[in-house]
C-alpha positions as CSV (number, residue, x, y, z in Angstrom):
1,M,13.4,-57.4,61.1
2,T,13.1,-53.8,62.4
3,T,10.3,-51.4,61.7
4,T,12.7,-49.3,59.6
5,E,13.7,-52.2,57.5
6,N,10.1,-53.1,57.0
7,I,9.2,-49.6,55.8
8,L,12.2,-49.3,53.5
9,D,11.8,-52.8,52.1
10,A,8.1,-52.1,51.3
11,A,8.9,-48.7,49.7
12,V,11.7,-50.1,47.6
13,A,9.6,-53.0,46.5
14,D,6.9,-50.5,45.4
15,L,9.4,-48.5,43.5
16,Q,10.9,-51.4,41.7
17,Q,7.5,-52.1,40.3
18,G,7.1,-48.4,39.8
19,E,10.3,-48.3,37.7
20,R,8.6,-50.6,35.3
21,T,5.5,-48.4,35.3
22,W,7.7,-45.3,34.7
23,A,9.5,-46.9,31.8
24,A,6.1,-47.5,30.2
25,T,4.9,-43.9,30.9
26,S,4.8,-41.9,27.7
27,L,6.1,-38.3,27.5
28,A,2.6,-37.1,27.3
29,D,1.6,-38.9,30.4
30,R,4.7,-37.7,32.2
31,R,3.8,-34.2,31.3
32,A,0.3,-34.7,32.6
33,L,1.7,-35.8,35.9
34,L,3.7,-32.6,36.1
35,D,0.6,-30.6,35.5
36,A,-1.2,-32.5,38.2
37,V,1.7,-32.0,40.7
38,R,1.6,-28.3,39.9
39,E,-2.1,-28.1,40.6
40,A,-1.8,-30.2,43.8
41,T,1.1,-28.0,45.0
42,A,-1.0,-24.8,44.4
43,A,-3.9,-26.4,46.3
44,V,-1.7,-26.9,49.5
45,A,0.5,-23.8,49.1
46,Q,-1.1,-21.9,52.1
47,E,-0.9,-25.1,54.2
48,W,2.8,-25.4,53.1
49,V,3.6,-21.8,54.2
50,D,1.7,-22.2,57.5
51,A,3.7,-25.4,58.3
52,A,7.0,-23.7,57.3
53,A,6.1,-20.7,59.6
54,G,5.6,-23.1,62.5
55,I,8.9,-24.8,61.9
56,K,10.8,-21.5,61.7
57,G,8.8,-19.7,64.5
58,L,7.6,-16.9,62.2
59,P,4.3,-15.2,63.2
60,A,1.4,-15.1,60.8
61,D,2.0,-11.4,60.0
62,S,5.8,-11.7,59.4
63,T,7.1,-10.0,56.3
64,L,9.7,-12.8,56.2
65,L,7.0,-15.3,55.1
66,G,7.8,-14.1,51.6
67,E,10.8,-16.3,51.8
68,E,8.6,-19.4,52.4
69,W,6.3,-18.6,49.5
70,L,9.2,-18.0,47.0
71,S,11.5,-20.8,48.2
72,G,8.6,-23.1,48.8
73,P,5.5,-23.7,46.6
74,Y,6.5,-21.0,44.0
75,S,9.7,-22.9,43.2
76,V,8.0,-26.3,42.8
77,I,5.1,-24.8,40.7
78,T,7.6,-23.1,38.3
79,A,9.7,-26.2,38.0
80,C,6.7,-28.3,37.0
81,E,5.7,-25.7,34.4
82,A,9.2,-25.5,32.9
83,L,9.8,-29.3,32.9
84,A,6.4,-29.8,31.3
85,A,7.3,-27.4,28.5
86,S,10.5,-29.4,27.8
87,L,8.6,-32.6,27.6
88,Q,6.1,-31.1,25.3
89,A,9.0,-30.1,23.0
90,L,10.3,-33.6,23.0
91,E,6.8,-35.0,22.3
92,E,6.6,-32.8,19.3
93,G,10.0,-33.9,18.0
94,R,11.7,-30.6,18.9
95,S,14.6,-29.8,21.3
96,P,13.7,-28.3,24.6
97,V,16.1,-25.5,23.7
98,D,14.1,-24.5,20.6
99,G,12.8,-21.0,21.2
100,F,15.8,-20.1,23.4
101,T,18.7,-18.0,22.3
102,V,22.0,-19.9,22.3
103,T,25.2,-17.8,21.9
104,A,28.9,-18.3,22.0
105,A,30.4,-17.8,25.5
106,P,34.1,-17.4,26.3
107,G,36.5,-20.4,26.0
108,G,34.6,-22.3,23.4
109,R,31.5,-22.5,25.6
110,S,27.8,-22.0,24.7
111,A,25.4,-19.9,26.6
112,V,21.6,-20.6,26.7
113,E,19.6,-17.5,27.7
114,V,16.9,-18.9,30.1
115,L,15.7,-15.7,31.7
116,P,13.7,-13.8,30.6
117,H,11.8,-16.2,28.5
118,T,8.2,-15.0,28.4
119,V,6.6,-11.6,28.4
120,F,5.6,-12.3,32.0
121,D,9.3,-12.8,32.9
122,Q,10.1,-9.5,31.3
123,L,7.5,-7.7,33.4
124,L,7.9,-9.5,36.7
125,M,11.7,-9.9,36.6
126,S,12.5,-6.7,34.7
127,G,16.2,-6.1,34.5
128,F,17.1,-9.6,35.6
129,S,18.6,-12.2,33.2
130,A,20.2,-15.6,33.4
131,Q,22.3,-17.8,31.1
132,V,23.4,-21.4,31.5
133,W,26.9,-21.9,30.2
134,T,28.2,-25.3,29.0
135,V,31.6,-26.7,29.5
136,P,34.2,-25.7,26.9
137,G,33.9,-27.4,23.5
138,V,30.1,-27.6,23.2
139,D,28.6,-25.6,20.3
140,A,25.0,-24.6,19.8
141,A,24.1,-27.6,17.6
142,A,25.4,-30.0,20.4
143,V,23.4,-28.1,23.0
144,R,20.2,-28.6,21.1
145,E,20.9,-32.2,20.1
146,R,21.7,-33.3,23.7
147,A,19.0,-31.5,25.6
148,G,16.6,-33.9,27.1
149,L,18.8,-36.1,29.2
150,G,16.8,-39.1,30.5
151,E,13.7,-38.0,28.5
152,L,15.4,-38.6,25.2
153,D,14.4,-42.2,25.7
154,P,12.1,-42.5,28.6
155,T,11.9,-46.3,28.3
156,I,15.5,-46.6,29.6
157,T,15.2,-46.1,33.3
158,H,18.0,-46.1,35.8
159,G,16.9,-47.7,39.1
160,V,15.8,-46.4,42.4
161,A,17.3,-43.1,43.7
162,G,17.6,-42.5,47.4
163,V,17.2,-38.8,48.0
164,L,18.2,-37.4,51.4
165,G,16.2,-34.2,51.7
166,A,17.5,-30.9,53.0
167,G,16.1,-29.3,56.2
168,N,16.6,-25.6,55.4
169,I,14.9,-24.6,52.2
170,F,11.7,-26.6,51.9
171,S,11.5,-26.8,48.1
172,I,14.8,-28.6,47.9
173,P,13.4,-32.2,48.6
174,P,10.6,-31.9,46.1
175,L,12.8,-30.3,43.4
176,D,15.5,-32.9,43.9
177,T,12.8,-35.6,43.5
178,L,11.6,-34.1,40.3
179,Y,15.1,-33.9,38.9
180,Q,15.8,-37.5,39.6
181,L,12.6,-38.5,38.0
182,Y,12.7,-36.4,34.9
183,A,16.4,-35.7,34.2
184,D,17.9,-38.9,35.4
185,N,14.8,-41.1,34.7
186,R,14.9,-42.8,38.2
187,V,12.1,-43.5,40.6
188,V,12.6,-41.9,44.0
189,L,12.6,-42.8,47.6
190,L,12.8,-39.5,49.5
191,K,13.7,-39.3,53.1
192,L,12.9,-36.0,54.8
193,N,15.2,-34.2,57.1
194,P,13.7,-34.4,60.6
195,V,13.4,-30.6,60.6
196,T,10.9,-30.9,57.8
197,D,8.8,-33.7,59.2
198,P,5.8,-31.3,59.9
199,L,5.6,-30.9,56.1
200,L,5.2,-34.6,55.4
201,D,1.4,-34.4,54.8
202,V,1.9,-31.3,52.5
203,F,4.6,-33.1,50.5
204,R,2.5,-36.2,50.1
205,A,-0.5,-34.1,49.0
206,A,1.6,-32.1,46.5
207,F,3.2,-35.3,45.1
208,A,0.1,-37.4,45.3
209,P,-0.1,-37.9,41.5
210,L,3.5,-39.3,41.4
211,I,2.9,-41.4,44.6
212,E,-0.3,-42.9,43.2
213,H,1.6,-43.6,40.0
214,G,4.0,-45.6,42.0
215,V,7.2,-43.7,41.2
216,V,7.7,-41.7,44.5
217,R,7.7,-42.8,48.1
218,I,8.4,-40.5,51.1
219,V,9.7,-41.6,54.5
220,T,10.8,-39.9,57.7
221,G,13.4,-40.7,60.3
222,G,16.8,-39.8,61.7
223,A,20.4,-40.6,60.7
224,D,19.7,-44.4,61.2
225,V,17.0,-44.3,58.6
226,G,19.2,-42.3,56.3
227,G,22.0,-44.8,56.7
228,A,19.7,-47.8,56.1
229,L,18.3,-46.1,53.0
230,V,21.5,-45.3,51.2
231,N,22.8,-48.8,52.0
232,H,19.6,-50.6,51.0
233,P,20.5,-53.1,48.2
234,G,17.5,-52.0,46.2
235,V,18.6,-48.3,46.1
236,T,20.9,-47.9,43.2
237,T,22.0,-44.3,43.4
238,V,22.0,-41.6,46.1
239,H,21.5,-37.8,46.0
240,M,21.9,-35.6,49.0
241,T,21.8,-32.0,50.1
242,G,23.7,-31.1,53.2
243,S,27.3,-30.7,54.4
244,A,30.5,-32.1,53.1
245,R,30.9,-33.7,56.6
246,T,27.7,-35.6,56.2
247,H,28.6,-36.6,52.6
248,D,31.9,-38.0,53.8
249,A,30.3,-39.9,56.6
250,I,27.9,-41.6,54.1
251,V,30.7,-42.3,51.6
252,F,33.6,-43.2,53.8
253,G,32.2,-43.7,57.3
254,T,33.1,-41.9,60.5
255,G,35.9,-41.6,63.0
256,D,39.5,-42.4,62.3
257,E,38.6,-45.3,60.0
258,G,36.5,-43.0,57.9
259,A,39.3,-40.5,57.6
260,Q,41.7,-43.2,56.6
261,R,39.3,-44.5,53.9
262,K,38.9,-41.0,52.6
263,A,42.7,-40.4,52.5
264,A,43.0,-43.7,50.5
265,N,39.9,-42.9,48.4
266,A,38.4,-46.2,49.4
267,P,34.7,-45.6,49.8
268,L,32.3,-47.8,51.8
269,L,29.4,-46.7,49.6
270,D,29.5,-48.7,46.3
271,K,26.9,-46.5,44.6
272,T,27.0,-43.3,42.6
273,I,26.3,-40.3,44.7
274,T,25.5,-36.8,43.6
275,S,25.3,-33.9,46.0
276,E,24.8,-30.2,46.7
277,L,26.8,-29.2,49.7
278,G,27.1,-25.5,50.0
279,G,30.4,-23.9,51.0
280,V,31.6,-20.4,51.8
281,S,30.2,-18.0,49.3
282,P,31.9,-14.6,48.8
283,T,30.4,-11.3,47.6
284,I,32.8,-9.2,45.7
285,V,32.1,-5.5,46.0
286,V,33.9,-3.6,43.2
287,P,34.8,-0.1,44.2
288,G,33.1,2.8,42.4
289,E,31.4,6.2,43.0
290,W,28.2,5.4,44.7
291,S,25.4,7.7,46.0
292,S,24.2,7.4,49.6
293,A,21.1,5.6,48.3
294,D,23.4,3.1,46.5
295,L,25.4,2.4,49.6
296,T,22.2,1.8,51.7
297,F,20.6,-0.4,49.0
298,Q,23.7,-2.6,48.4
299,A,24.3,-2.9,52.1
300,E,20.8,-4.3,52.4
301,H,21.5,-6.5,49.4
302,L,24.5,-8.1,51.2
303,A,22.6,-8.4,54.5
304,T,19.9,-10.3,52.6
305,Q,22.4,-12.6,51.0
306,R,23.4,-13.6,54.5
307,L,20.3,-13.2,56.6
308,H,17.7,-14.7,54.2
309,N,16.5,-17.8,56.1
310,N,18.7,-16.6,59.0
311,G,21.8,-17.7,57.1
312,Y,20.7,-21.3,56.8
313,N,21.2,-21.4,53.0
314,C,23.9,-23.4,51.2
315,V,24.5,-20.4,49.1
316,A,24.3,-17.7,51.7
317,S,27.0,-15.2,51.3
318,Q,29.4,-15.5,54.2
319,V,32.2,-13.0,53.4
320,A,32.1,-9.5,51.8
321,V,35.3,-8.9,49.8
322,I,35.9,-5.1,49.5
323,S,38.7,-2.9,48.5
324,A,40.9,-1.5,51.3
325,D,41.6,1.5,49.0
326,W,38.0,2.3,48.2
327,P,37.4,5.9,49.4
328,Q,33.8,5.0,50.4
329,K,34.8,1.8,52.3
330,E,34.0,3.2,55.8
331,Q,30.7,4.6,54.6
332,F,29.8,1.2,53.1
333,L,30.8,-0.7,56.3
334,T,28.7,1.7,58.4
335,E,25.7,1.0,56.2
336,L,26.4,-2.8,56.3
337,R,26.4,-2.7,60.1
338,A,23.2,-0.7,60.1
339,A,21.5,-3.2,57.6
340,F,22.4,-6.1,59.9
341,D,21.0,-4.2,62.9
342,R,17.7,-3.3,61.3
343,A,16.9,-6.6,59.5
344,P,13.9,-8.3,61.3
345,Q,14.7,-10.4,64.3
346,R,14.0,-14.1,63.9
347,R,14.4,-17.4,65.8
348,D,17.4,-19.7,65.5
349,Y,15.4,-22.7,64.4
350,Y,18.1,-24.7,62.7
351,P,19.9,-27.2,65.0
352,G,23.3,-26.0,66.3
353,S,23.0,-22.4,65.1
354,A,23.7,-20.7,68.4
355,D,26.7,-23.0,69.0
356,R,28.2,-22.1,65.6
357,V,27.7,-18.3,66.3
358,A,29.4,-18.7,69.7
359,A,32.3,-20.6,68.2
360,A,32.8,-17.9,65.6
361,R,32.8,-15.2,68.3
362,A,35.2,-17.2,70.5
363,G,37.5,-17.9,67.6
364,Y,37.7,-14.3,66.5
365,G,37.6,-12.5,69.8
366,A,37.8,-8.7,69.3
367,Q,37.4,-9.0,65.6
368,A,33.8,-10.2,66.1
369,Q,31.0,-7.7,66.7
370,A,27.5,-8.5,67.8
371,A,24.7,-7.2,65.5
372,G,21.0,-7.3,65.1
373,P,18.1,-6.3,67.4
374,D,18.9,-9.0,69.9
375,G,22.7,-9.1,69.3
376,A,22.4,-12.7,67.9
377,R,24.2,-11.8,64.6
378,T,27.9,-11.5,64.2
379,L,30.1,-9.4,62.0
380,V,33.8,-10.4,61.8
381,F,36.3,-7.8,60.5
382,G,40.0,-8.1,59.5
383,L,39.9,-11.4,57.7
384,R,42.9,-12.5,55.7
385,A,43.0,-14.0,52.2
386,D,44.4,-17.3,53.3
387,K,43.3,-20.9,53.1
388,T,43.8,-21.2,56.9
389,E,41.4,-18.3,57.6
390,E,38.5,-20.0,59.4
391,A,35.7,-17.8,58.0
392,L,36.9,-18.6,54.5
393,H,37.0,-22.3,55.2
394,T,34.2,-23.1,57.6
395,E,30.5,-22.8,56.5
396,Y,28.9,-21.4,59.6
397,F,25.3,-22.0,58.4
398,A,24.3,-19.3,60.9
399,P,24.0,-15.4,61.0
400,V,27.8,-14.9,60.9
401,Y,29.2,-12.5,58.3
402,G,32.9,-11.6,57.6
403,V,34.6,-8.8,55.8
404,L,37.8,-9.3,53.8
405,E,39.7,-6.3,52.5
406,L,42.1,-6.6,49.5
407,P,44.1,-3.8,48.0
408,G,43.7,-2.0,44.7
409,D,41.6,0.2,42.5
410,A,38.6,-1.4,40.6
411,A,40.7,-3.4,38.1
412,T,43.5,-4.5,40.5
413,F,41.0,-5.3,43.3
414,L,38.8,-7.3,41.0
415,A,41.7,-9.4,39.8
416,N,42.8,-9.9,43.4
417,A,39.2,-10.8,44.5
418,V,38.8,-13.4,41.8
419,R,42.0,-15.0,42.7
420,A,41.1,-15.2,46.4
421,A,37.6,-16.5,45.6
422,N,39.0,-19.3,43.5
423,E,42.0,-20.2,45.7
424,D,41.2,-19.3,49.3
425,F,37.5,-20.0,49.7
426,E,36.0,-23.4,50.5
427,G,33.4,-24.5,48.0
428,T,32.2,-23.5,44.5
429,L,28.5,-23.3,44.7
430,G,28.0,-19.5,44.3
431,V,29.7,-16.2,44.1
432,N,28.2,-12.7,43.9
433,I,29.6,-9.5,42.3
434,V,28.3,-6.0,43.0
435,A,29.5,-3.2,40.7
436,D,27.9,-0.1,39.4
437,P,27.2,0.2,35.7
438,S,29.8,2.9,35.0
439,T,32.5,0.8,36.7
440,I,31.5,-2.3,34.7
441,K,31.7,-0.2,31.5
442,A,35.1,1.2,32.4
443,L,36.4,-2.3,33.2
444,G,35.2,-3.6,29.9
445,D,36.8,-6.9,28.9
446,R,38.4,-7.2,32.3
447,F,35.0,-7.5,34.0
448,D,33.9,-10.1,31.4
449,Q,37.1,-12.0,32.0
450,A,36.5,-12.0,35.8
451,I,33.2,-13.8,35.2
452,T,34.9,-16.4,33.0
453,D,37.7,-17.0,35.4
454,L,35.5,-17.5,38.5
455,R,35.1,-21.3,39.1
456,Y,31.6,-21.3,40.6
457,G,28.4,-23.1,39.7
458,T,26.3,-19.8,39.9
459,I,27.7,-16.3,39.4
460,A,25.4,-13.4,40.2
461,V,26.2,-9.9,39.0
462,N,24.2,-7.2,40.9
463,A,21.9,-10.0,42.0
464,W,22.0,-12.8,44.6
465,T,22.8,-16.3,43.5
466,G,19.5,-17.3,45.1
467,V,17.9,-15.9,42.0
468,G,19.6,-18.7,40.1
469,Y,18.0,-21.2,42.6
470,L,14.6,-19.7,41.9
471,T,14.9,-19.8,38.1
472,A,13.7,-23.2,37.1
473,R,15.5,-23.3,33.8
474,A,18.8,-22.3,35.3
475,S,21.2,-25.0,36.6
476,W,22.0,-25.4,40.2
477,G,25.0,-27.0,41.7
478,A,28.8,-26.8,42.2
479,F,31.3,-26.0,39.6
480,P,32.1,-29.3,37.9
481,G,35.2,-31.3,38.7
482,H,34.9,-32.3,42.3
483,T,35.4,-35.9,43.4
484,I,34.1,-38.0,46.3
485,D,37.3,-37.6,48.2
486,D,37.4,-33.8,47.7
487,V,33.8,-33.0,47.3
488,Q,33.8,-29.3,48.1
489,S,30.3,-28.1,47.1
490,G,29.2,-31.3,45.6
491,I,28.9,-33.3,42.4
492,G,26.3,-32.8,39.7
493,V,23.5,-30.3,39.1
494,V,19.8,-30.1,39.8
495,H,16.8,-27.9,38.5
496,N,18.0,-27.4,34.9
497,A,14.5,-27.7,33.5
498,L,15.7,-27.5,29.9
499,L,17.5,-30.8,30.6
500,L,20.7,-29.5,29.3
501,D,23.8,-31.7,29.1
502,D,27.4,-30.6,29.8
503,V,26.4,-27.8,32.1
504,E,29.2,-25.8,33.8
505,R,27.6,-22.7,35.4
506,T,24.7,-20.3,35.5
507,V,25.3,-16.5,35.2
508,V,22.7,-14.3,36.7
509,R,22.5,-10.5,36.2
510,G,20.4,-7.9,37.9
511,P,20.0,-4.1,38.1
512,F,22.5,-2.3,40.4
513,R,19.7,0.1,41.5
514,P,16.0,-0.5,42.0
515,S,13.4,1.4,40.0
516,P,13.0,4.3,39.5
517,R,16.7,5.1,40.4
518,S,17.7,2.4,37.9
519,F,16.9,4.7,35.0
520,V,19.3,7.4,36.3
521,G,22.2,5.0,35.7
522,G,20.9,3.9,32.3
523,E,19.5,0.5,33.4
524,L,16.2,-0.4,31.7
525,S,14.7,-2.0,34.8
526,M,11.4,-1.5,36.3
527,S,12.1,-3.7,39.3
528,P,11.7,-2.1,42.8
529,K,13.4,-3.5,45.8
530,P,13.2,-7.3,45.3
531,P,10.6,-9.2,47.4
532,W,13.4,-11.6,48.7
533,F,15.1,-8.7,50.5
534,V,14.9,-9.2,54.3
535,T,14.0,-5.5,54.6
536,N,11.2,-5.7,52.1
537,R,8.0,-4.5,53.9
538,T,5.6,-6.4,51.7
539,G,7.6,-9.5,50.9
540,A,5.0,-11.9,52.3
541,V,2.1,-10.4,50.2
542,T,4.2,-10.2,47.1
543,G,5.4,-13.7,47.5
544,K,1.9,-15.1,47.9
545,R,0.6,-13.1,44.9
546,L,3.5,-14.3,42.8
547,T,2.8,-17.9,43.8
548,D,-0.9,-17.5,42.9
549,F,0.1,-16.0,39.6
550,V,2.4,-18.8,38.5
551,S,-0.3,-21.3,39.5
552,K,-2.7,-19.7,37.1
553,P,-1.1,-16.8,35.1
554,S,-3.5,-14.0,34.3
555,W,-3.0,-10.4,33.2
556,L,-5.6,-9.4,35.7
557,K,-3.3,-10.5,38.6
558,L,-0.4,-8.3,37.5
559,P,-1.6,-5.0,39.0
560,G,-1.9,-6.5,42.5
561,I,1.6,-7.9,42.2
562,F,3.1,-4.5,41.0
563,A,1.2,-2.6,43.7
564,S,2.5,-4.8,46.5
565,A,6.1,-4.8,45.1
566,L,6.2,-1.1,44.9
567,R,5.1,-0.7,48.5
568,G,8.0,-3.0,49.6
């Protein structure tokens, strides 16, 4: 027996006993475990960010460390808090949705307003909102009745979940683990991506309460360990974050035989698998009359959507869709180039990044232009709305960004862009829309219809879909309907701390302009440039202060957060 088999056998045996423990763990005790994980994560938050900086080659004074605070310990702490609140509601005989507004959404759907929820949300995320939409045919009463998922009867557990952790955003493995435990009521064997191995001790410290309770085990290793884990007879289900190619290799195998099995929909894996797999995310820029400041800010917004984490995000925007007939098109493209040039330089830490950039440049030739302080970024112009267009079909997972022009004024263009996003782009994880308030008002029902028509798991209006990822009570995952033989952006959702059933999408909205310019356009938002912008000068300080705040909320901490945010 190999060392790998020994390790996995021991972990699975522990978890099989742990499943019995978990079934006997009351809602109150499960909530106490969440509180303990929240406190343990806060205690190692600085160590977490330091390890992340080492992996990504970020110096200790880098403003980009704000990314590591917000997409790291901050996300886990807020998830624990939100899940604990849902469990407390169930303990008290209430629905987790009690206290949240549920309204009718188009097409017989219901919408649960998950952001803002508290007065602190209103202050710290001023102007931002989020709704979780159900699939059609679910009314408000059904939303409340079904909320709770696996916690509606915690004594009925569902085996051992094998979770293959992501290597790009470091809160993904812990968040996926929490979702399997609390939403699906499964104990978890988590395998880290080798990129994140330096975080092993941090993750074990943060999850020590759950590890000691016997319901979580964490292992490391390469593809051989991952393969052994998903095929272990004691692992009953699998969840993964990664690429569709990796998903298909797990489900169908590799090479010609794997391709044949996929074509015949004859999987090798005889277990349920859920997944979050990314794709090619568009940002639809609706033409309007913008000021010079608007053009600069929104160009930085799009650059952030691509260059956050150097493009190594499943939901990184990869293509800007703009109107060929927009009078300000050339001005905007000039600002977009400038934003890509001035964004801070960073190391290509994710395996294969430079090769993928080189392949994009070789494939597009003169259409591709080098950008950035070191010329390592690439802008590709002249894309076509066609399923054969490589940049619309291939997730580069690297600092490569394309521009697709479609004809029309605001209304015609928006209809064309929605059609292209639904029909010509690979994947359904997230789509962004940028439009000024006056244009949204002029479009009226046509704008609302565009949101309804888009088939994406997260839709962000004047915000980045990454805000949906950071919102614990929002859902995160592909648009429903994918199958293992055509998986696109994956199957199932995660996060979703209200434990809602029948989730279809999350709709995020933000202010078109930062404060104080927001008030000029009639937007009641006090938010300055968001701390996740790659051009934010105080992102690291603000991210750290926000993480400290959610660890132990206090009114006394707000002035320091606001002061840092305003300097950004």
